[in-house]
N, C-alpha and C positions, 0 to 999 in steps of 0.2 A: 904378550906373555900369557900362557895358559896356567890357570890356578887349579891345583888338585884339591878339590873340596874335602876329600877324605883325609888328606894329610893335615888340613887345617882343623878338621874335627878331632883328629887324634891328639892335637895339642891340648885338648881339654883334660887329658890325663894329668898334665902338670898342675892344672887348677885343682884336681882332685887331691893331690898330695898336700896342697895348701889347706884344703878343707879338713883333712885329717888333723893337721896342726891346729886348726881353728876349733875343732871338736875337743881336742886335748886341752886347749886353753880355756874353753868355756867350762869344762869339767873341773879344771884346777881352780878357777875363780869361784865356782859354786861350792866346791869342797871347802875352800878356805872360809867362805862366808858362812856356810852352814855349820861346819864342824868346829872351826877355830874361833870364829867371832860370835856365833849365836848359841848353839846348843852345848858345845864343849864346856864353856865356863859354867853353864847352869848345872851340868852333870858333876863337875869338879867341886862346886860349892855344896853339893848334897842338899838335904832338906826335902820338902814335899814335892818339889818340881823335878827332882833328880830322876825319879822313875819315868816321868813323861819324857824327859830329855833322853834317857836311855832308849826308850821305845822308838822315839823319832830318829835317833842316830842309827839304831838297828835297821829300821825300815829304809832309811836313806842308803845304807851300805848294801842291803840286799838288792834293792832296785839298781844301784850302781853296778854291782857285779853282774846282774842279769843284763843290764844295758850294754856293758862292755863286752860280755860274752856274745850276745846277739850281734853286736856291731862287728866284732872281729870275724865271726862266722860269715856275715854278709860280705865283708871285705875280701876274705881269703878263700871263700868257696867258689869254685868255678860254677857259673850259672847254668852251664850245659853247652857242650859243643857238638856239632854234627860229626859223627864218625866219618873218616875218610872213605870216599867212594860209597857212601851210604845209599842203599836202594831199599824200597819197601818189598816185603815178601808178597809174591803174587800167587794166589791160589786159583784153582780151576773155576770155582764158582764166581770169581770176580772178573773173569776175562770178558771183555766186551767185544763187540763186532770190530773186525779189522785187526784183532790181535794186539790191542793196547788197553792198558789199565791206567786211568788217571794221567794219560799223556806219556806213559812209559811202555816200551815194547815188552811183550810177554817173554819170559825167560831171562829178563835182565838180571844181572848179578845182584844179590842181596846179602846183607850181613846182619840185619836187625829186624825184629818183628814189629809190624805196624799194620793197623787196619787199612788195607789198600783202598778201601772205598772212600777214605778221607783224602782231600785234595793234596797233591804233592806238587810243589813248584821247583823252580831251578834258580840258583843264585849266580848271576853273571860275574860277580866279584870273586866269590869263593870257588867258582867252577865246580859246583857240587849241587846235588839235589837237596831240597829242604823239606823236612818233615812238616806235618801240620803245625800251625801256631808258631813256627820258627821265623825269625826275621834277622836281617843283616844289620849289625850295629856299625855305624859310620865312625864311631869313636874307637871301639875295640878292633874294627876292621875284620870282623868275622861274623858268622851266623850264630845266633844265640837261641837255644831251645826255649820255647814258650817265653819269648822276650816280653818283659813288661816295659822297661825303660832303662836307659843308662843313667845311673845316679852318681853325680859328682861327689856327693857326701861319702860314698863308700868306695869311690874310685873303681867301680865295677858295674857290670850290667846286673840287673835284677831279672832272673829267669827261673826256669823250672826247679833248679837245684838249690837256690838260695832265697826263694821268695818268702818262705816261712821265716827265715832268719831276719829278713828285711822288715817284715810285718811286726815281729817281736821287738826289733830295734825301735820302730816307731812307737809301739805301745809303751815300752818301758821308759823311753825318753820322755814321752808325754806325761806319764805318771810321775817321773822324777822331777821334771820341770814344774809340774803343777804343785807338787808338795813344796818344792823350793820357793815357789812364788808365795804360797800361803804362809810359809815360815818367815819369809823375809818381809812380808807386808807391814808388820808393825815397825820394823826398822826403817822401812822406806817412808812411812808416815811421819816418823820422828826425825827423818834425815835433816830437814832444814833447821829444826830447833837445835839438834846436836851439832850441826855445822856452825850455827851462829854462836853457840855457847862453848864450842871447842870441847865437847864431852869426849869425843873419840878423836884419834889422830886422823888427819886428812886422808892418809892412805887407806885406812880401814873404812872410812866413810865412802870413799870412791869405790872400793871393792863391793860394799853392801849395795850401793846404788846401781852399779854396773851389773851385779849378779841378779838383782831383782828385775831390771829392765830386760836383760837377755833371757832369763827364764820365763818371764811373762810373754815375750814375743814368740819364743819357741813353743810354749804351751798352746797359745792361740793358733799358731800356724799348723802345728802338728794335729790339733783337733780336726782341722779341715781335711788333712791328708788321711787321718784314720777313718773318718766318715766316708771319704771317697773310696778308699781301699776296702772297707767293710762292705760297701755296696757292690764293688766289683767281685769280691770274694764270694758273696752270696749268690751271684749269678755266674760264677766261674768265667770271669772275663778279665783280660789284661788291659792295661792302659791303651795299648795300640788297638786292641780289638773293640774298644768302645766306639771307635770311628768306623771300623770295618763292619760292625753289625748294625749300623744305622739303617733303618728301614726293614730290618729282619723282625718278623713277628715273634718267632721263638728261636732262641740261641741253641744250636745243636749240642753244645758242650754243657748246657745247664741241666744238671741231674737232680736238682733240688738242693735246698740250702745245706742240709746235713751232709749229703754226699759231696757237694762242692767243697765244703769245709774240709772234709777228710781227704780230698784230692791234694790239698796243700799241707795240712797239719798231720795227716796220718790217722790211724785207727786207735793208737795207744793213747788213751786219755791222760795217763800219767806224764806224758812227754809233750802235751799240747803247749804248755807254757815254757818249755825249755828249748833252746836252739839245737835240737838234735832229733834223730829219727831212730826208731827201733829197727833191728835187723829184719824183723818180720814185715814191717811196713815197706822197707826198701825192696824186699823180695816180692811182695804181693800187690803193691800199688805202682803199676808201670808209669803213671803220670808223673811220679816224683823224679823219674829219669828223663822226662821230656820228649820221648819218642813215640809213645803210644797213649792215646787219650780216648777213653770211652765216650760214646755219644748217646744222646737221648734217642731211643728207638722210635719215639713218637714224632720226631722231627725229621723231615726229609732232608737229605744232604743237598 
């Protein structure tokens, strides 16, 4: 019996839907532990600590809104698909001997603009040409523009069009879980005494304990991911390209840290921390669409 590996990989989509429910469950447990059991009662009692409770709850809700906003943008935004029958534009100065450019015959039909000097490959599964930095996802069963990886947490690929949203999701989740961990630390320290003396109900104690452990675990693991992606962002590299550029002295897409950052987050500083792009950035930064990427002129192709 022959096994279709790609059909098996597509089954990971169902795991992704479970992960969405898991994210919702973790948020619900943390919300109950922070708002209902920890800071909510302090705010209602008033007094000197009520202002601190108000500030903590305000910060908690702001981060939660930004977290959910970034998460849903990462989930529901198409990471970028190759247009049907896509071909790079061929110009006269790019024509090589033998009438071919990057493996394509001169005069081949084209529908989108791309620096034809960048390598163009062909996907046997999609039966279509692939722009630079494009890869086939065995889970989604399609080619994804500037593919970074397929993330089961967002039930989607992370690519050119939603990479910023994914990074913001990581950032705000890390900040939220770190704050939750610090807030719940005193309750966790008192957990065994309160359980022994029956100070709180068993259900509330279980929620406080579980919320602290989950937030601590996510905070530590997300710190590693943030450091990794910050390193890749600074060099304009995807997770897949980390392996492709091994042995390469200088990465041709590395334009410098500032420009590399702008290739993902745009030029509008007011929107850097929000999961959205300005109209001007979408019109003036081709890399946000995943088909055209500027290269460092000092690095040979």
